[in-house]
KOLSE-746918 format. One record per residue (C-alpha): residue in three letters; x, y, z. Coordinates in pm, whole numbers, plus 32768, in hexadecimal, padded with zeros to 4 digits. Last residue first. Layout:
N
ALAXYZ;...
//
This chain:
474
ASP70ACCA699599;THR7129C99C9473;GLU7209C8699445;VAL7274C7E092F2;PRO72AFC67B927F;LEU735CC6359131;GLY729AC64D8FED;ALA73D2C6918F19;ARG7339C7E08EB8;PHE7339C83F902B;TRP74AAC7EF9058;GLU74F7C8AC8F15;ASN743CC9DF8F94;PHE74E8C9C290E6;GLY7639C9FA9044;GLY7698C9A68EDE;HIS77DBC9048F53;LEU77E1C8F490CF;ASN792EC9A09114;ILE7A3DC90591EB;ALA7AE0C9E292F2;SER7C3CCA0F9385;ILE7C3ACADB94C5;GLY7D76CBAB94FB;HIS7CE4CD079504;ARG7D1BCD569395;ASP7C88CBFF9348;LEU7B49CC569401;LEU7B22CD9D9344;SER7B65CCED91F8;ALA7A64CBE3924B;GLY7965CCED929D;ILE7993CDA49154;SER7975CC59909D;SER7842CC089170;ARG77A6CD509106;THR77D0CCFE8F96;GLY7771CB8F8F9E;SER7600CB5D8F52;ALA752CCB8B9089;CYS7643CB97918D;HIS7730CA8391FA;ILE785ECA3592D3;VAL78F8C8E7932A;VAL79EFC8D9944B;PRO7AC4C7A49484;ARG7AACC72495E9;THR7B4BC78F9735;ARG7B54C8FC96CD;PRO7A0CC9689769;ILE7981CAB596E9;GLU7903CB9797FE;ALA7A52CC4C9821;PHE7A37CCCA96BC;ARG7907CD99971C;ASP7967CF0396D3;ARG79E7CEBE9571;LEU78AFCDEF952B;GLN77A8CEF19581;GLY7769CF70941F;LEU7775CE0C939F;PRO7657CD9D947C;VAL76C9CC909576;HIS75C9CB78958B;ARG7650CA2595F2;ALA75D6C905951A;ARG755AC7C995C6;ALA7433C7A494D6;ILE7452C8649391;ARG737CC9999385;GLY722DCA259310;ALA715CCB609333;ARG71F5CBB89484;TRP7355CBB793F7;GLU72F3CC8C92CC;ASN7253CD8E93B2;THR7386CD909492;ASN7482CDD1937D;ARG755ACCC692DD;VAL76ACCC649374;ASP7659CAF793C6;ILE7781CA509470;LEU779AC8D39470;THR7890C826955B;VAL7903C6DD94C3;GLY7924C5689509;ASP77F5C52695E3;ASN77BCC3EA9514;ALA7666C463949F;LEU76FCC5B99457;ALA780BC51D937B;GLU7708C44F92BE;ARG762FC581927D;LEU7761C645920F;ASP77C0C5369116;GLY7666C540907C;PRO7656C6BD9073;GLY77A7C6E58FBF;ILE78EDC757905F;GLN79E7C8578FE4;PRO7B4AC8A69054;ILE7BA8CA189061;THR7D08CA4D8FE0;ARG7E39CAFF9068;ILE7F7CCB6D8FC5;PRO80AACB9290A6;ARG81E5CC459029;GLY82E6CB918F56;ALA8336CCBD8E7B;ALA8286CC118D5B;ALA814BCC008E31;TRP814ECD788E6E;ALA8197CDB98CFE;ASP806BCCE38CA2;ILE7F93CDA68D96;VAL801FCEF48D1E;GLY7F7ECEAF8BCD;ALA7E30CF058C6E;ASP7E8DD0778C4E;PHE7ED2D1248D97;TYR7E3CD2658E1D;GLY7E9CD38E8EF0;ALA7E54D45F9024;VAL7CD9D44F901B;ARG7C7CD5279147;ASP7B33D5B290C9;LEU7A37D4C59165;GLY791AD5C0917B;ILE77F8D4E49110;LEU77EAD55D8FA7;ALA7967D5728FB6;LEU797ED3F78FC8;ASP78AFD3C78E8D;ARG7976D4D58DD5;VAL7AC4D4398E33;ALA7A46D2E08DCC;THR79CAD3588C79;ASP7B0FD40F8C31;ILE7BD3D2DB8C99;ALA7B06D1FD8BB3;GLN7B30D2E08A86;PRO7CA8D2F88AB3;ALA7CC9D1828AFC;ARG7BF9D0F689DD;GLU7C2BCF978A6A;GLY7C66CF628BDB;VAL7C88D0638CF0;LEU7D49D0698E37;LEU7CF2D1978F0D;PHE7DB9D2369026;ILE7D09D2EB9142;ASP7D96D3DF9242;ALA7CF6D3D79399;ASP7C10D4B79468;TYR7AC8D46493BB;PRO7AD3D2F3940E;ILE7A78D1FE92F6;LEU7981D0E69343;TRP7818D1589334;GLY7855D27B924C;ALA791ED19F915F;TRP77FFD0AA916E;THR7705D1B39102;SER77DDD24F8FF6;PHE7834D1028F54;GLY76D8D0698F52;HIS768BD0A28DE0;ASP77DBD0118D77;LEU7948D05F8DB8;PRO797FCF2C8E8F;ILE79EECF698FF7;ASN7B00CE669037;ILE7BF1CEBB914F;THR7D69CE969125;GLY7E40CDEE922E;ALA7ECECCDD9151;VAL7ED7CD448FE5;HIS7DCBCC958F20;GLY7D91CB538E61;VAL7C74CA818DDB;ALA7B81CB068EE2;PHE7BBFCC718E7F;GLU7B6BCC2C8D13;ASP7A2ACB778D77;PRO79C9CC8A8E6B;THR79F1CD928D59;ARG7B0FCE8C8D6A;THR7B10CFBD8E4F;ASP7C36CF558F2A;ILE7C3BD0539045;VAL7D8DD09290E6;LEU7D60D11D9242;ALA7EA2D18C92EB;GLY7F3BD0AD93F8;SER809CD13293CB;SER8112CFE79337;LEU7FF5CFF3923D;ALA8042D15191C0;ILE81BAD11691B6;ALA8193CFD990E9;LEU80A4D0858FFA;ALA8196D1A98FD4;PRO82AFD0B58F7D;LEU81D1D0208E69;ASP817AD1698DC2;ARG8078D27E8DF5;GLU7F92D3328CFF;PRO7F4AD4948D6F;PRO7DEBD4FB8DDD;ARG7CE7D5658CD8;ARG7C3ED6A58D41;PHE7ACAD6E48D6C;GLY7A5BD84D8D56;HIS7A8CD9898E24;LEU7A64D8B58F5E;ILE79B0D9989053;PRO799DD8FD91AF;PRO783BD8BB922D;GLY77C9D9AE933B;ASP7766D97094A6;ARG7614D8CF9467;ASN7675D80E9331;LEU77B8D7A193DA;ARG7707D7299515;LYS75EFD6739463;MET76E3D5D6936E;GLN77C1D5559487;ALA7698D4B39535;PHE7626D41593ED;TYR7781D37993C2;THR7724D25B94A9;PRO7620D1D893B7;PRO74BED1DD9442;ASP743BD0809492;PRO7305D04693C1;GLN71B2D0AE944E;GLY70DCCF8494AC;ALA6FF6D03095A2;LEU7015D1A995D1;VAL6F09D20894D3;ARG6E1CD0FD9552;GLU6E32D14F96C3;ALA6E0FD2C59687;PHE6CE7D28F959C;ASP6C32D1B69699;ARG6C63D2C197A2;GLU6BE5D3D496BB;ASP6AAED315964C;ARG6A1CD33794F0;VAL6B18D2729424;ARG6ABDD28992B2;PHE6BA4D3AE9267;ALA6CDAD2F092D7;TRP6C88D1BB9208;ASN6CA8D27A90C1;PHE6B93D2008FD8;ARG6A69D2EB8FE3;ARG6B05D422907D;GLU6C3CD3E58FAB;TYR6B71D3E78E6B;GLY6AC2D52B8EC9;LEU6C0DD5CB8F2B;THR6C9BD5818DD6;SER6DC6D4AB8D79;GLN6F33D4BE8D1B;PRO7062D3E68CC4;ILE6FBED28E8CE0;ASP70BFD1A98D85;SER6FE7D1A18EBD;ILE7064D1DF901D;SER7023D0C59113;LYS7110D0F7923B;GLY7169D2689234;CYS729FD3439251;ALA737BD2139209;SER734BD2569096;GLY732AD1308FAC;ALA71E6D1988F06;GLY71D1D30B8EC2;HIS722CD4448F81;GLY71E9D5BB8F94;PRO707ED5A78F29;TRP6FC5D66C8E19;ILE6E54D6488E71;GLN6D63D6E28D76;LEU6C35D79B8DFD;TRP6B07D7128D43;ASP6A57D6958E7C;PRO6A43D7F08F14;ARG6AD1D83E906F;GLU6A2DD7BF91AE;ALA6B28D6A291C4;PHE6C36D79A922B;ARG6B97D7D4937E;GLN6B6ED66193C8;LEU6CCCD616934C;SER6D67D71D942F;GLU6CA8D693955B;TYR6D24D5319514;LEU6E88D5B194F1;THR6E6DD6589644;ARG6E02D50F96DE;ALA6F27D459963F;GLY7019D56B96A8;ALA6FA5D5519812;GLU6FE8D3DB980C;MET7138D4129760;THR71BDD528983A;GLY7205D4919990;THR737CD4809964;ILE7438D559986C;LYS7530D44D97F8;ALA7568D4E4969B;ALA7520D39895EF;ARG7419D2E496C1;GLU7385D4109774;LEU7390D51B9667;LEU734CD40A9567;ASP7206D38C95FE;PRO70FED451953E;ARG710FD38893F9;GLY7094D44292C9;VAL6F4BD3D19232;ASP6EE9D2B2914C;GLY6E45D2509005;VAL6EDDD3658F33;PHE6F95D4309036;ILE6F06D537911F;PHE6FDBD5F6921C;ASP7141D5A991B0;GLY714DD6BA90A8;THR6FE6D71A9055;ALA7016D7F18F21;ALA6EA4D83E8EF2;ALA6DFED8668DA1;ILE6D13D9318CC8;PRO6CD6DA3E8DCC;GLU6BBBDB368D9A;ASN6BB6DC838CE1;ALA6BE4DBEE8B8A;ALA6C93DC068A37;ALA6DA0DD118A4C;GLY6DA6DCF18BC6;ASP6E26DB8D8BB8;THR6DF4DB348D25;ILE6ECFDA488DF0;LEU6E74D9EF8F57;PHE6FBAD9AC900F;THR6FC1D8BC9136;LEU7097D91F9260;HIS7138D849936F;GLU71C3D8F794A4;PRO715FD7F095A7;THR71D1D6C794D5;HIS7108D5A69445;GLY6FE9D633950C;PRO6FCFD7A194A9;THR6F13D8279379;HIS6F45D9A3937F;VAL6EC2DA299235;ALA6FA2DB05915E;GLU6F03DB9E9029;LEU6FC1DB7C8EE3;TRP6F7FDC838DDA;ILE6F95DC828C63;ASN6F71DDAC8B7B;GLY70E2DE058B96;VAL716BDD358CB6;THR70C7DDA18DFC;ILE7102DCFA8F4C;ARG6FDBDD279034;ASP6FADDD2791AC;GLY6E68DC8F922E;THR6F0BDBAB932C;ARG7065DC27938D;LEU7199DC6292BE;LEU72F0DCF19311;ARG73B1DD9F91FB;ALA7516DD2D91F3;GLY7644DE139206;ALA772ADCE49217;ASP77C0DD559364;GLY7664DD8693F3;ALA75DCDC38937A;PHE7705DB6E93FA;ALA7659DAED9537;TYR7524DA7A947C;LYS7435DA3B959D;TRP7409D8EA9643;ALA7440D91E97B8;ALA7370DA5F97BD;ASP722DD9B09764;GLY7182D9A19613;GLU714DDAA99508;ASP7255DB92947B;SER7272DACC933B;LEU7377DB32923D;SER7384DC19910F;LEU74C9DC4D904E;THR74BEDD6C8F55;ALA7582DD198E1C;GLY76E2DD9A8DD9;THR7720DC698CFE;ARG784DDBCF8DAC;ALA77ECDC338F0E;ALA7682DBC68EE3;LEU76EDDA768E57;GLU77EADA468F6F;ARG76F3DA8A9089;SER75E0D9BA8FEE;GLY76B9D88C8FA0;SER763BD7C390C8;LEU76F9D6959143;PHE7627D55D9125;ASP754DD47D9201;ALA7506D55A932D;HIS747BD6979291;ILE742ED7D99349;HIS72E1D83592AB;THR7222D891916E;GLU733ED93190B3;THR7372DA7B8FFF;VAL7432DB218EE5;GLN73C4DC568E26;THR744FDD1B8CFE;ILE74C1DBFC8C22;ARG74DBDCA78AD0;ALA7424DC24899D;ARG7481DBD08836;GLU73CFDA828864;GLU7514D9CD8813;GLU75C4DABB8903;ALA74D4DA578A18;ALA7521D8E989D8;ARG7697D92789E0;MET767FD9E88B29;TYR75AAD8D68BC1;GLN76A3D7C78B60;GLU77BFD8A38BDE;VAL7739D8908D41;ASP779BD7268D78;ARG7780D75E8EEE;ASN760CD7178F06;PRO74FFD8158EB6;ASP73BCD8178F82;VAL72F1D9108EB2;VAL739CD9CE8D99;ILE7303DB178D26;ALA72FEDBA98BC7;GLU72FDDCEE8B03;ARG72D1DD1D898D;ALA71C3DE2489CF;ALA70D1DD9688CF;ALA7133DC2A88F4;CYS710ADC358A6F;GLY71CDDB1B8B0C;ILE71C2D9EE8BF1;LEU72F9D9178C1D;TYR72A1D7F88D04;SER7352D7068DEA;THR731BD5948E2A;GLN73DCD49A8EFB;ALA73DBD31D8ED1;LEU753FD3328F5C;LYS75E1D2598E51;GLU74E0D2CC8D50;GLU750ED4448D70;PHE73D0D4B88CC4;PHE73C8D6158C2C;ARG7276D69B8BBD;LYS7266D7BA8AC8;VAL7143D8AC8AC9;PHE70E1D9C189D8;MET6FDCDACD8A17;
//
């Protein structure tokens, strides 16, 4: 048996290519939309992808299962567990095989046994993986969003993201029951999870890529809780706010993700096209660093830096029913290809064109407005707050806010900012901050686009804390 793990860092998402060396056949579990990476890996192993499957209807990325099966001719296998509201609606059209507990997928001498492990979602499956050439018991479990290293999948997404009311408490209790049943399996069973640290599908996921069931039973908090009610309270408490795009992902992954046939670079646009895009209200996303954006940017553009958080913040802030234009800095062709891929991983496919950063100088030379984001240091901010001279907006998440905050700050998480502009007073200068400066740059650009000029706290809350200035906590 051979195994290749794929980790999509910006989404903290994991998928697996598992193959039989003797039969030269392979299966992919939980593929994302970059399906060519799995095809290349299989080719390197001189194997054919004959099976494709996934553990559940994902919320945090757009599944590549349908496209990978279509492009390789592989059999697509999908869960038939759960309630009627969350079945794979496209399964029939895709010719998918429907799986229930106990069903097997065979790849040469390897088989994957489906085990229904509901809680994170009603239809969730875990796959027990057996290398039949060497053993008659499973070596590992592909657990998807059921068991992570150090944590378990959150059971509140159907309610908080997909707006299916009354499901998260029941999901928490169901998750507890699934864990109790699964805990009876052998200590040596390896755990191959679907996410790592940084995913919004859990609140304390470890960076360690895999584990064993015995280790998790000893050190994962979820296995040490012996009361169902206590477990439900603990698993629901402190979960991060789900990005707004999760609801769109759930719907598309249920109804059928569009097939891309590969990522395509959009056309480069010129200065007149930028003027037309902005005057029509189109979204122009400036992907440069916060420092570059602060020094000078085209008025009306939104800063979402092309870094590890790009996909997530794009999903929070970009509507799915509008064309997108991208402005990229150095290494334009490479940067635009990266941005297009990152957006496609969460289903944002409407990239209508891109602009090289040189368009900013041309914009200024044409006499059009260039904006900057003024900066303020912690000492000056403290003095301004003491004199009631500014309104301070903290755009960090709720858990960060509760752990420590600047007195007199107003809390408006970045993902909610575009819906809460009316709450921001305009009688005093507005200062905005996050932990270090990236999210506050995004927030400042959103405010500026809507007529509210903002000053950025340089270095963010981290710099305030390092300066030894006072902090409030819950």
